[in-house]
C-alpha positions as CSV (number, residue, x, y, z in Angstrom):
1,M,-14.5,8.0,-13.0
2,R,-12.5,9.3,-10.0
3,R,-9.5,9.8,-12.2
4,R,-11.5,11.8,-14.7
5,W,-12.7,14.1,-11.9
6,V,-9.3,14.6,-10.5
7,R,-7.7,15.2,-13.9
8,L,-10.5,17.6,-14.8
9,G,-10.0,19.5,-11.6
10,L,-6.3,19.8,-12.1
11,L,-6.8,21.1,-15.7
12,M,-9.2,23.6,-14.4
13,L,-6.8,24.8,-11.7
14,I,-4.0,25.1,-14.3
15,A,-6.2,27.0,-16.7
16,M,-7.0,29.5,-13.8
17,G,-3.3,29.9,-13.1
18,V,-3.8,28.4,-9.6
19,V,-0.7,26.7,-8.1
20,L,-1.8,23.4,-6.5
21,P,0.4,22.4,-3.7
22,G,1.9,18.9,-4.3
23,T,4.5,16.6,-2.9
24,K,8.1,17.4,-3.7
25,A,9.0,16.3,-7.2
26,E,11.7,13.9,-5.9
27,A,9.3,12.2,-3.5
28,T,8.3,8.6,-4.4
29,P,4.5,8.3,-4.3
30,P,3.3,5.5,-2.1
31,P,1.5,2.5,-3.6
32,P,-2.2,3.1,-3.3
33,L,-3.6,2.4,0.1
34,A,-7.1,2.4,1.3
35,Q,-9.5,1.1,4.0
36,Y,-13.1,0.7,2.9
37,F,-15.9,1.5,5.3
38,P,-19.2,0.0,4.3
39,E,-20.9,2.0,6.9
40,T,-20.5,5.1,4.8
41,G,-19.5,3.7,1.4
42,Q,-16.2,5.5,1.4
43,S,-12.5,4.6,1.7
44,A,-9.8,6.4,3.8
45,V,-7.1,6.7,1.2
46,N,-3.2,6.9,1.2
47,Y,-1.9,9.5,3.7
48,F,-5.4,10.2,5.0
49,W,-5.7,6.5,5.9
50,Q,-2.3,6.6,7.6
51,F,-3.3,9.7,9.5
52,W,-6.6,7.9,10.5
53,K,-4.7,4.8,11.6
54,N,-2.2,6.8,13.7
55,T,-4.9,8.8,15.5
56,P,-5.7,7.3,18.9
57,N,-9.2,6.0,18.9
58,A,-9.7,7.4,15.3
59,M,-13.4,6.3,15.2
60,R,-14.2,8.6,18.1
61,V,-11.9,11.4,17.0
62,L,-12.4,11.5,13.3
63,G,-15.3,9.2,12.7
64,Y,-16.0,7.4,9.3
65,P,-14.9,9.0,6.0
66,I,-17.9,10.6,4.3
67,S,-16.2,11.4,1.0
68,L,-13.5,10.3,-1.3
69,P,-10.5,12.6,-1.6
70,F,-10.9,15.6,-4.0
71,V,-9.3,19.0,-4.6
72,Q,-10.9,21.9,-2.8
73,E,-10.1,25.6,-2.2
74,S,-9.2,26.3,1.4
75,F,-11.7,28.5,3.3
76,T,-8.9,29.7,5.6
77,E,-6.5,30.5,2.8
78,P,-8.5,31.6,-0.2
79,G,-6.8,31.0,-3.5
80,K,-5.0,27.9,-2.2
81,F,-6.2,24.5,-3.2
82,Y,-5.6,21.3,-1.3
83,L,-6.4,17.6,-1.6
84,V,-9.0,17.0,1.1
85,Q,-11.1,14.2,2.5
86,Y,-14.2,14.7,4.7
87,F,-14.8,12.6,7.8
88,E,-17.7,12.8,10.2
89,R,-15.9,14.8,12.7
90,A,-13.2,16.5,10.7
91,I,-12.0,17.5,7.3
92,L,-8.4,16.5,6.6
93,E,-6.2,18.2,4.0
94,E,-2.7,17.5,2.7
95,H,-0.1,20.2,3.2
96,P,2.8,19.6,0.8
97,E,5.0,22.2,2.4
98,N,5.3,19.8,5.3
99,F,6.2,16.8,3.3
100,N,9.6,15.3,4.4
101,H,10.2,18.2,6.8
102,P,13.8,18.2,8.0
103,T,12.8,17.8,11.6
104,N,9.2,16.6,11.7
105,G,9.3,14.2,8.7
106,N,5.7,13.8,7.5
107,K,4.1,14.4,11.0
108,Y,2.2,17.5,9.8
109,F,1.8,16.5,6.1
110,V,-1.9,15.8,6.8
111,L,-3.7,18.3,9.0
112,G,-7.3,18.8,10.1
113,R,-9.1,21.8,8.6
114,L,-9.7,24.6,10.9
115,L,-13.4,23.8,11.3
116,G,-13.7,25.0,14.9
117,K,-12.2,28.3,13.8
118,E,-14.7,28.6,11.0
119,L,-17.6,27.9,13.3
120,A,-16.2,30.4,15.8
121,K,-16.0,33.2,13.2
122,G,-17.8,36.3,14.3
123,R,-17.9,35.3,18.0
124,E,-14.6,37.0,19.0
125,N,-16.4,39.5,21.2
126,E,-18.3,36.9,23.2
127,P,-16.8,36.6,26.8
128,A,-15.6,33.0,26.3
129,F,-13.8,33.8,23.1
130,K,-11.9,36.9,24.4
131,P,-8.2,36.3,25.1
132,V,-7.2,35.7,28.7
133,A,-3.9,36.5,30.4
134,N,-1.4,33.8,31.4
135,P,-2.5,32.9,35.0
136,N,1.1,31.8,35.7
137,N,-0.2,29.2,38.2
138,G,0.8,26.0,36.3
139,T,-2.3,26.1,34.1
140,V,-1.6,25.2,30.4
141,W,-1.9,28.5,28.5
142,F,-1.2,28.9,24.8
143,P,0.3,32.3,23.7
144,E,-0.7,31.6,20.1
145,T,-4.4,32.1,20.9
146,E,-4.2,33.4,24.5
147,H,-6.4,30.7,25.9
148,T,-6.1,28.1,28.6
149,L,-6.7,24.3,28.6
150,T,-7.5,22.6,31.9
151,N,-9.5,19.6,33.3
152,T,-12.2,21.9,34.8
153,P,-15.1,21.6,34.5
154,G,-14.5,18.5,32.2
155,P,-11.3,16.6,31.4
156,F,-10.6,18.6,28.2
157,L,-6.9,18.8,28.7
158,T,-6.5,15.1,29.3
159,F,-8.6,14.3,26.2
160,W,-6.6,16.8,24.1
161,R,-3.3,15.2,25.1
162,N,-4.5,11.6,24.8
163,Y,-6.2,11.8,21.4
164,G,-4.0,13.8,19.1
165,G,-3.1,17.2,20.6
166,L,-2.1,20.0,18.3
167,S,-2.0,18.2,15.0
168,V,-5.6,16.8,15.5
169,F,-7.4,19.5,17.4
170,G,-5.3,22.7,17.1
171,Y,-5.1,25.4,19.7
172,P,-8.0,26.4,22.0
173,L,-10.0,29.3,20.7
174,S,-12.2,29.8,23.8
175,E,-12.4,29.2,27.5
176,P,-15.0,26.5,28.6
177,F,-18.6,27.8,28.6
178,Q,-22.1,26.5,28.5
179,E,-23.8,26.1,25.1
180,L,-27.0,24.6,23.7
181,N,-26.5,21.5,21.5
182,P,-29.1,21.8,18.7
183,D,-29.2,18.1,18.1
184,T,-30.1,17.1,21.7
185,G,-31.7,20.4,22.9
186,K,-29.5,20.2,26.1
187,V,-26.9,22.6,27.4
188,Y,-23.4,21.3,27.9
189,W,-20.0,22.7,28.9
190,V,-18.0,23.2,25.6
191,Q,-14.7,24.5,24.5
192,Y,-13.8,25.4,20.9
193,F,-10.6,24.5,19.2
194,E,-9.2,25.4,15.8
195,R,-10.2,22.0,14.4
196,N,-13.0,20.8,16.7
197,R,-15.4,21.5,19.6
198,F,-15.3,19.5,22.8
199,E,-18.5,18.8,24.8
200,Y,-18.5,17.6,28.5
201,H,-21.1,14.9,29.2
202,P,-20.8,14.1,32.9
203,E,-23.7,11.6,32.7
204,E,-21.6,9.3,30.5
205,K,-18.9,6.8,31.7
206,P,-15.6,8.5,32.4
207,E,-14.0,7.4,29.1
208,Y,-16.9,8.9,27.1
209,Q,-17.5,12.1,29.0
210,V,-15.8,14.2,26.4
211,L,-17.5,14.0,23.0
212,L,-16.7,15.7,19.7
213,G,-18.9,17.6,17.4
214,L,-19.7,16.0,14.0
215,L,-18.1,19.1,12.4
216,G,-17.2,17.5,9.1
217,K,-20.7,16.3,8.5
218,Q,-22.1,19.6,9.8
219,Y,-20.0,21.7,7.5
220,Y,-20.9,19.6,4.5
221,N,-24.6,19.7,5.2
222,E,-24.5,23.5,5.7
223,H,-22.5,24.1,2.5
224,K,-23.3,21.2,0.1
225,D,-25.5,23.4,-2.1
226,E,-22.8,26.0,-2.6
227,P,-21.1,25.8,-6.1
228,K,-17.7,24.9,-4.6
229,L,-19.1,21.7,-3.1
230,A,-22.1,21.0,-5.4
231,V,-19.8,19.9,-8.2
232,K,-18.3,17.3,-5.8
233,E,-21.5,15.5,-5.1
234,W,-20.2,12.3,-6.6
235,F,-17.4,12.1,-4.1
236,F,-20.0,12.1,-1.2
237,R,-22.5,9.6,-2.4
238,Y,-22.4,6.0,-1.2
239,H,-19.9,3.9,-3.2
240,T,-19.5,0.2,-3.5
241,R,-16.2,-1.4,-2.5
242,A,-15.1,-1.6,-6.1
243,E,-15.8,2.1,-6.6
244,A,-14.2,3.3,-3.4
245,I,-10.9,1.4,-3.5
246,P,-8.2,3.1,-5.5
247,A,-8.1,1.8,-9.1
248,D,-4.3,1.3,-9.2
249,F,-4.3,-2.3,-8.2
250,V,-1.6,-4.1,-10.0
251,Y,-2.6,-7.1,-12.2
252,G,0.4,-8.8,-13.5
253,Y,1.7,-12.0,-15.2
254,N,5.0,-13.7,-14.7
255,V,6.4,-14.2,-18.1
256,Q,9.3,-15.7,-20.0
257,A,10.0,-12.9,-22.6
258,F,13.6,-13.7,-23.5
259,Y,13.9,-15.0,-27.1
260,Q,10.2,-15.2,-27.6
261,E,7.5,-14.0,-29.9
262,R,7.1,-10.9,-27.8
263,D,4.5,-9.2,-30.0
264,R,2.3,-12.2,-29.5
265,L,3.2,-12.5,-25.8
266,Y,2.6,-8.8,-25.0
267,Q,-0.6,-8.8,-27.0
268,L,-1.9,-11.6,-24.8
269,V,-0.9,-9.5,-21.7
270,N,-2.9,-6.5,-23.0
271,N,-5.8,-8.7,-24.1
272,A,-6.0,-10.1,-20.6
273,A,-6.5,-6.5,-19.2
274,F,-3.3,-7.1,-17.2
275,G,-1.1,-4.0,-17.1
276,W,2.1,-5.5,-15.7
277,I,4.6,-8.3,-16.3
278,R,7.2,-9.7,-14.0
279,Q,10.4,-10.9,-15.7
280,Q,13.4,-12.4,-14.0
281,A,16.7,-10.7,-14.9
282,P,19.6,-12.8,-13.8
283,W,22.6,-10.6,-12.8
284,E,24.9,-13.5,-13.8
285,D,23.8,-13.2,-17.4
286,L,24.3,-9.5,-17.7
287,Q,27.5,-8.4,-16.1
288,A,31.1,-9.6,-16.7
289,A,33.9,-9.6,-14.2
290,D,35.5,-6.5,-15.8
291,G,32.2,-4.6,-15.1
292,T,30.9,-4.6,-18.7
293,I,27.1,-5.1,-18.8
294,Y,25.6,-6.8,-21.9
295,W,22.1,-5.5,-22.0
296,G,21.2,-7.2,-25.3
297,E,18.0,-9.2,-25.0
298,L,16.9,-7.4,-21.8
299,D,16.8,-4.2,-23.7
300,K,14.4,-5.8,-26.2
301,V,12.2,-7.2,-23.4
302,V,11.9,-3.8,-21.7
303,N,11.7,-1.6,-24.7
304,E,9.1,-3.6,-26.5
305,A,6.9,-3.9,-23.3
306,H,7.2,-0.1,-22.9
307,A,6.1,0.4,-26.5
308,K,3.0,-1.8,-25.8
309,G,2.1,0.2,-22.8
310,I,3.0,-2.6,-20.4
311,K,4.6,-1.8,-17.0
312,V,7.5,-4.0,-15.9
313,L,8.7,-5.5,-12.6
314,L,12.2,-6.9,-13.0
315,S,13.1,-9.6,-10.5
316,V,16.9,-9.4,-10.2
317,V,18.4,-12.7,-9.2
318,R,21.5,-14.9,-9.1
319,S,24.9,-13.2,-8.8
320,P,27.7,-14.0,-11.3
321,E,30.2,-16.5,-10.3
322,W,32.9,-13.8,-9.9
323,A,30.7,-11.9,-7.5
324,S,29.5,-14.9,-5.3
325,E,30.9,-16.0,-2.0
326,N,31.5,-19.6,-2.9
327,G,31.9,-19.6,-6.6
328,T,28.2,-20.5,-7.3
329,H,25.6,-18.6,-9.1
330,G,23.8,-17.7,-5.8
331,L,24.2,-14.8,-3.4
332,P,26.8,-12.1,-3.9
333,S,29.6,-11.9,-1.2
334,R,29.5,-9.0,1.2
335,R,32.5,-7.5,-0.4
336,N,30.6,-7.3,-3.7
337,F,27.5,-5.7,-2.2
338,P,28.7,-2.3,-3.5
339,K,29.1,-3.7,-7.0
340,F,25.6,-5.1,-6.8
341,G,24.3,-1.6,-5.7
342,D,26.2,-0.1,-8.7
343,F,24.7,-2.6,-11.0
344,M,21.2,-1.8,-9.8
345,Q,21.9,1.9,-10.2
346,R,23.0,1.4,-13.8
347,M,20.0,-0.7,-14.5
348,A,17.6,1.8,-13.1
349,Q,19.3,4.6,-15.0
350,R,19.0,2.7,-18.3
351,Y,15.4,1.8,-17.8
352,K,14.1,4.9,-16.1
353,G,10.5,5.5,-17.1
354,K,10.3,2.0,-18.7
355,V,10.7,-0.3,-15.7
356,Q,8.4,0.8,-12.9
357,A,9.5,-1.6,-10.1
358,Y,12.5,-3.8,-9.1
359,E,12.2,-6.9,-6.9
360,I,15.5,-7.5,-5.1
361,W,16.2,-11.2,-5.3
362,N,13.9,-14.2,-5.2
363,E,13.2,-16.8,-2.4
364,Q,16.3,-15.9,-0.6
365,N,15.2,-18.1,2.3
366,Y,15.4,-21.2,0.1
367,A,18.8,-22.9,-0.6
368,I,17.9,-24.3,-4.0
369,E,17.3,-20.7,-5.3
370,N,20.6,-19.4,-4.1
371,G,23.4,-21.8,-5.1
372,G,22.7,-24.1,-2.1
373,V,22.9,-21.3,0.5
374,V,20.1,-19.7,2.6
375,A,20.6,-16.0,3.1
376,T,20.0,-15.0,6.7
377,A,17.6,-12.1,7.2
378,S,20.4,-9.7,8.3
379,Y,22.6,-10.7,5.3
380,Y,19.7,-10.1,2.9
381,V,18.7,-6.7,4.4
382,D,22.3,-5.5,4.1
383,M,22.3,-6.5,0.4
384,L,18.9,-4.9,0.0
385,E,20.2,-1.6,1.3
386,Y,22.8,-1.3,-1.4
387,A,20.3,-2.2,-4.1
388,Y,17.6,0.2,-2.8
389,K,20.1,3.1,-2.7
390,G,21.3,2.3,-6.2
391,V,17.9,2.2,-7.7
392,K,16.7,5.4,-5.9
393,A,19.9,7.3,-6.9
394,A,19.0,6.7,-10.6
395,D,15.2,6.6,-10.5
396,P,13.5,7.9,-7.3
397,E,10.0,7.1,-8.7
398,A,10.8,3.3,-9.2
399,I,9.2,1.0,-6.6
400,V,11.6,-1.3,-4.8
401,V,10.0,-4.6,-3.7
402,S,11.8,-6.8,-1.2
403,G,12.6,-10.3,-2.3
404,S,9.8,-12.8,-1.9
405,P,10.6,-15.7,0.4
406,T,9.3,-19.1,-0.6
407,P,6.3,-20.3,1.4
408,T,7.5,-23.1,3.7
409,A,7.3,-24.4,7.2
410,T,10.7,-26.1,6.9
411,N,13.2,-24.5,9.2
412,R,16.7,-25.8,8.5
413,S,19.5,-23.5,7.8
414,D,20.8,-25.8,5.0
415,I,17.4,-26.1,3.3
416,A,15.1,-23.2,4.1
417,I,13.9,-20.9,6.8
418,D,10.2,-20.8,7.6
419,E,9.1,-17.6,5.8
420,L,7.0,-16.5,8.7
421,I,10.1,-16.5,10.9
422,Y,12.1,-15.0,8.0
423,F,9.6,-12.1,7.7
424,S,9.7,-11.6,11.4
425,Q,13.5,-11.4,11.4
426,M,13.6,-8.9,8.4
427,F,10.9,-6.8,10.0
428,A,12.8,-6.6,13.2
429,I,15.8,-4.9,11.5
430,P,15.1,-1.1,11.6
431,K,16.9,-0.3,8.3
432,F,14.7,-2.8,6.4
433,W,11.9,-0.2,6.5
434,S,14.0,2.6,5.1
435,N,15.2,0.5,2.2
436,V,12.0,-0.9,0.8
437,D,8.7,0.4,-0.7
438,V,6.6,-2.7,-0.6
439,I,7.0,-6.3,0.7
440,G,7.2,-9.1,-1.8
441,A,5.6,-12.5,-1.0
442,H,4.9,-15.8,-2.8
443,F,2.0,-18.2,-2.2
444,G,0.8,-21.4,-3.8
445,G,-2.4,-23.3,-3.1
446,T,-1.3,-26.8,-3.9
447,Y,-4.6,-28.4,-4.5
448,N,-6.5,-26.5,-1.8
449,P,-9.3,-24.2,-2.8
450,P,-8.6,-20.5,-1.9
451,D,-11.0,-20.2,1.0
452,T,-9.6,-23.2,2.8
453,K,-6.9,-23.0,5.5
454,W,-5.4,-25.2,8.1
455,P,-6.6,-25.8,10.8
456,D,-9.9,-24.0,10.8
457,N,-11.1,-25.0,7.3
458,P,-8.6,-27.6,5.9
459,G,-8.4,-28.7,2.3
460,P,-9.6,-32.1,1.0
461,G,-6.4,-34.1,1.4
462,P,-4.8,-36.5,1.5
463,G,-1.5,-34.7,2.0
464,W,-0.6,-31.0,1.5
465,R,-3.2,-30.0,4.1
466,D,-1.8,-30.0,7.6
467,N,0.1,-26.7,7.6
468,S,-0.8,-23.2,6.3
469,E,2.2,-23.3,4.0
470,F,0.0,-25.3,1.6
471,Y,-2.7,-22.6,1.3
472,W,-3.3,-19.3,-0.4
473,R,-4.6,-18.0,2.9
474,R,-1.1,-18.3,4.3
475,I,-1.0,-14.6,3.3
476,E,-3.1,-13.9,6.4
477,D,-0.3,-15.3,8.6
478,V,2.2,-13.1,6.8
479,Y,0.1,-10.0,7.3
480,Q,-0.2,-10.9,11.0
481,V,3.6,-10.9,11.3
482,L,3.6,-7.6,9.4
483,A,1.0,-6.1,11.8
484,N,2.8,-7.4,14.8
485,S,5.9,-5.5,13.7
486,G,4.0,-2.2,13.9
487,N,4.0,-1.7,10.2
488,G,0.6,-2.9,9.2
489,D,0.1,0.1,6.9
490,R,2.9,-1.2,4.6
491,Q,1.7,-3.0,1.5
492,I,2.4,-6.6,0.3
493,W,2.8,-7.4,-3.4
494,V,2.2,-11.0,-4.3
495,T,4.8,-11.6,-7.0
496,E,3.9,-15.3,-7.5
497,I,0.5,-17.0,-7.0
498,G,-0.7,-20.1,-8.8
499,W,-2.1,-23.6,-8.8
500,A,-0.4,-26.4,-10.7
501,T,-2.3,-28.8,-13.0
502,A,-1.2,-32.2,-14.3
503,N,2.6,-32.7,-14.4
504,T,5.3,-35.3,-14.0
505,S,7.7,-33.3,-11.7
506,P,8.5,-34.9,-8.4
507,G,7.1,-32.9,-5.5
508,F,4.3,-31.4,-7.5
509,E,2.0,-34.4,-7.6
510,Y,-0.7,-32.4,-6.1
511,G,-1.2,-30.7,-9.4
512,N,-2.6,-33.9,-10.9
513,S,-5.7,-33.3,-8.7
514,N,-6.4,-29.9,-10.2
515,T,-8.4,-29.7,-13.4
516,L,-7.9,-26.8,-15.8
517,E,-11.3,-25.5,-14.8
518,E,-10.4,-25.6,-11.1
519,Q,-7.2,-23.8,-11.7
520,G,-9.2,-21.0,-13.3
521,A,-11.8,-20.9,-10.6
522,Y,-9.1,-20.9,-7.8
523,L,-7.1,-18.1,-9.4
524,E,-10.2,-15.9,-10.0
525,R,-11.3,-16.4,-6.4
526,A,-7.8,-15.6,-5.0
527,M,-7.7,-12.5,-7.2
528,Y,-11.1,-11.4,-5.8
529,M,-9.9,-11.9,-2.2
530,A,-6.7,-10.0,-2.8
531,R,-8.5,-7.1,-4.5
532,Y,-11.3,-6.7,-2.0
533,D,-11.0,-8.8,1.1
534,Y,-7.4,-8.0,1.7
535,A,-7.5,-4.3,0.7
536,P,-5.6,-2.2,1.3
537,W,-2.6,-4.2,2.4
538,V,-2.4,-6.3,-0.8
539,G,-1.6,-4.0,-3.8
540,A,-0.5,-6.4,-6.5
541,M,-1.0,-10.0,-7.8
542,F,1.4,-11.4,-10.3
543,V,0.0,-14.8,-11.5
544,W,2.5,-17.6,-11.9
545,N,2.5,-17.9,-14.9
546,L,1.5,-16.9,-18.4
547,N,3.5,-18.7,-21.0
548,F,5.9,-21.2,-19.5
549,A,4.0,-24.1,-21.1
550,V,4.9,-22.4,-24.5
551,T,8.6,-22.1,-23.6
552,S,9.1,-25.3,-21.6
553,F,11.1,-28.2,-23.0
554,D,8.5,-30.5,-21.4
555,P,4.8,-29.6,-21.5
556,L,4.3,-31.7,-18.4
557,H,7.1,-29.9,-16.4
558,E,5.8,-28.3,-13.2
559,T,6.5,-24.8,-14.5
560,A,4.4,-25.5,-17.6
561,S,1.6,-26.9,-15.4
562,F,1.2,-23.5,-13.6
563,G,0.8,-21.7,-17.0
564,V,-2.5,-20.3,-18.1
565,L,-1.7,-20.8,-21.8
566,N,-1.4,-24.1,-23.6
567,P,1.9,-25.1,-25.5
568,D,0.2,-23.8,-28.7
569,W,-0.5,-20.4,-27.2
570,S,-4.3,-21.1,-26.9
571,P,-5.9,-19.9,-23.6
572,R,-6.7,-22.2,-20.7
573,P,-9.8,-21.5,-18.7
574,A,-7.7,-19.6,-16.2
575,Y,-6.6,-17.1,-18.8
576,T,-10.2,-16.4,-19.8
577,R,-11.6,-16.1,-16.2
578,L,-8.7,-13.8,-15.2
579,Q,-9.3,-11.7,-18.4
580,Q,-12.9,-11.2,-17.5
581,F,-12.1,-10.4,-13.9
582,A,-9.4,-7.8,-14.6
583,A,-11.6,-6.1,-17.2
584,T,-14.4,-5.6,-14.7
585,H,-12.6,-5.0,-11.4
586,K,-10.1,-2.2,-12.1
């Protein structure tokens, strides 16, 4: 419904010949981010949410969101339309002309509407609103509006500086003066700013003596019956969590699409209401030492998925023997990082518009996955940089996902590095953040139900229960590492999640304790938790896997046991449960 409203609004603007400001064409849109607030039934979304997160004491300064984002004409710049979101104490709007500014970055991409200026309109001749000369005595004076900002009679200057300054409040429009508050019937010292109004409450504790007006709420209440706002009523009503969180959550299946009945495979993906697939694309199978790339079967995998309306995440893995450090099919040598970057650029160019995302490597912290070598975090990030630049040079809109470490508490350089440590090491490298769009991660539940976690709520045992590595909720530990790095607004994509069932593979014996019905129930519950409990920091779930039981040489191999189809293509209970979930929780 939101999409229909936005699309309708855009069509109306185009029909009227109105130019709607937007981000630069070459800018890569971020994966949808949102924080749902049950108090108002709204979500702070994308850049509005990041602005909210970055505002000191945002609840006090901005308050809860009271609408979803929508397009509205500016009342300070008639004829210009901006994407806006209403909050209790402010109205925020995106200013595309400030996107990726050469000196300020995106600092002023989101700005508060000039609500204080709107409320002060017509009061220019009142004594407090008349310009004052610069006192030249050390007092802060703004030549832009010819008003001062001090800590007398209330600590307005300190509050202005501590809680957002110019980008949040704008310049002062008046000197402090006494005014009646219609809500309380009391008179307070106030000062008007372009985007808000400060009130001094000396009776409160020092940290709460400056209070802000509910200007966003006030403006909506005063103007909600006007035609420009009345048509937006849907955006202001209370929404459930499912309605208020952006619909672009990624539901995906890991598939084996090489040399398969792809019509049948892709039909099952579409029937499941899953819009994405993740397919591994081994570099070793594609490029010869002379630089020739043999696209062959990968072309068919990608082109046929595109024809079926399915989005593709390619997980690029395993370097050719000629490109590796030790002659194995593992990690490329440093001297071949540029060739890997060139390979990724050529791949992104070939599949532009058909492959929407690239995951750079797979379980690089696990020796078995990398020719017996564990890639250190710094080694991996250096490799990622070449890949990222290669992809973006060819397809700026493609999403680059960092390689997903394997979940493990083992910490031996010849076997594996604990992925919590590994994430921490990657996150500590500054250039990691400029060479990735979202963070990839893998999780498996062994035989532990999704809501369990060591040590607070351990699984049934015996075995596979005394460390969070054996639990789906290990994702909470990963997010804590992410938040501790100061990048909690970045998104995680779970590129593998699954529960094994009966199998004969050593090391996967726990699967024998999971029935097919339990596999389905666990996957459905994990999907719900990711979609709602972990919003907005989880943006994708790729189930491991769809059809490996069909393609496996042994129907009891562990890879087949994770599948949600039987060897004869018939659905297991997990497929049916996930199909129902995805269809009703877009």
